[in-house]
N, C-alpha and C positions, 0 to 999 in steps of 0.2 A: 504494500500500500504506500503510495507516494503522497507527499505533502499536497500536491495539486488535487488529489482526490478528496481531500478533507475541506480545504478552503480554497476557493478560486483565487488565482493570482490577481485578477482584476479587483476583487474586493479588498485586498491588502494594499495594492499600489495604485489604485485608480485605473480608470479606463485609458487604454493607449489611444493617443490621438492619431487620426489618419492624416497624413501630410497633405492630402488633396483638399481637405476641408479645414475651415478655421476652427471649428469646434465640433464636438459630437453630441450636441444637445438636441439634435433633431432638425434644426433649421440652420441655414447659413446666415449668420448675423454679419451685417456689413458694418464697417467702421463708419461712424458718422463724420461727415466732412465738417471741418471747422474753418470759418472765415477768419483767418489770422489777421489779415489786413484791417478788417473792420473791428476786431477785438482790440487791436493795438492803437486804433485811431484816437485822436483827441476828442472826437464826438462822444466816445464812450465814457468820458469824464462827466457827462451830464447824468445826474442821478436818475435811475429808472429808465434809461434810454434802451430801446429795443435794438438788438443787434441787426435786425433786418432793415430798420430805418437808417441806422448808421451806414449800412451797405448801400442803400438807395442814395443817400447824400454823397457818398464817395463816388458813386457812378455818375452823378451829375456835376461833379467837380468841386464839391465842398468837402474840405478835409480838416478845417480848423473851426473852432467854435465861433471865433470872431466873424467869420464869413456869413454867419446867420443874422447878424445885426442888420436891422432895417429891411429885412426881407419879409415877404408875405408867405404865410404857410400855404395858402391856396396856390400861389404861383409856383412854389417849390413842388407842390403835389402835381401840378400840371406838367412840369418838367420831368418828374419821375414817371408819370403815366405815359409820356411820349416814348420813353425808353421801355417801360414795362407796363403795358395796358392792363394787365391783370392785377395790379397793385390794389390791395384792399383799402377801404376808406378809413379804417381805424387808425391808420398811420398818420393821419392829419393831426390827431391830438398830440402825438409825439413830436411832430414838427412844431406845433404851437408852443409846446413845453420847452423845446430846445431853443426857440427864438426868445422866449421869456428869459430863460437862463442866460443867454448870451447878452441880453440888453440890461439886465439888472444885477448890480453888484453891491451888496450880497442879495441873492434872491430869497424870497420868503419860502421857508421849508414847506408850508402848507400848499403852495402852488406848484410844487415839484412832483406832481403825480398826474399821469395822463388822463385819468378819469375827470379831473377838474376841467380839462380843456376839451372834453368830448363834444359838448353841445354849445359851441360858441358861434 
């Protein structure tokens, strides 16, 4: 009687991974893409800023917070929609919040939430 007959080796050492697949959990999990440029941009210094909004702003040429000063959120949204017509409307609140943050030093903490800017 061998040791393999009593306790399966897989139970002791874990299941061997097949090199053709990332894992053996039953599905092929893909690694989520991370937008490193948007994550490291100055736009992300705005509290509660959405990463997708930061990517949209970078795509239309806005890379710094001061570039939002004096701009209209609606005109920025139009520029974004020219590039990406499927852009959802909720991002308008983030644009308004970003413009407020750029124009006020120091900004009021109560106004640094996108839900405040939703229905303006």
